N, C-alpha and C positions, 0 to 999 in steps of 0.2 A: 763497657767502653774499653776496659783494660785489654781484653782480647783483641779488639780492633786495633788499638794502638800498637800492641806487640807485633801484629801482622804487618802493619805499615813499616815499623822499624826494621823488621826482618826482610822486607821486600828486596829482592835482588841477591839474597844470601841463600846458600844451600840449605835445604830443609831435610830433616831426617825423621824417621819414626820416633827415635828417642827424644827429639826436641818437642814432640807433640804429646808426650806422656801426660801432661796436665791440661791439655786442651779441652775446652768445653764450648759448645756452640749449638746452634739450631739448624745449620745448613753447611754443606761443603760444596764449593764450586770446583769442578774438575776441569782443568786446562793443562794437564800434565803432558799429554802426547797429542800431536795433531795427526794429519793424514799420512805422514811419511814413515810410520812404524813398519818395520820389516821383522816379522816374527813376534812371539809373545814378549810382554814386558819382562825385564830382568833387573837384578840388582836393587838399588835404592828405589827405583820407580816401582818395581813389583811390590816392595815393602810398603810404600805409600799407598798403593792401590789396595792392598790387603787391609791396611789400617783404615782407610776411608770406608771400605765395604763393611767393616766390623764396627764402625763408630756409632751406629744406631740412629743416625740422622739422615734426612733426605740428601741426595747428591744431585746437583744440577750440572750436567756436562755441557761445555761450550763447543758447538759445531759437531763433534763426534765424541763419544765416550772414549776414555783412554783404554786401549787394549784390543778392541776388536779389529779385524781386518777391514780397513777403510774401503777397499775395492769391492768386497763382497758383503760387508756388514755382518760377517759371521763372528759370533762370540768366540773368544779364546779363553782358555783357563787363565785366571788372573786379570780379567778385565773389570773395569769399573761397572757397577750395576746401578745406573742412574734412575732416579725417580722421574726425571725430565731431561730432555736434551734440547738445547736452544740453538737453532741454526741461524746463521746470519744470511741475509739475502742481498 
């Protein structure tokens, strides 16, 4: 429960890879980038994507995984590698 509480307390605040060094959990929900991405992810977003992909837990992406080209669905270097993508209808 402590992990959930800290997530709720941090909602709306900037998240960095450093702030996640002690994170533990069973699932990551990816909603970092939507359909408007132009080019590959960079900066803090690229760091969070790399962290998530290396976390060793399943990732569920909402609508589209963060990182690929939304128009072509082509994977890009540095994209989230989801176990499941949940599309809204």
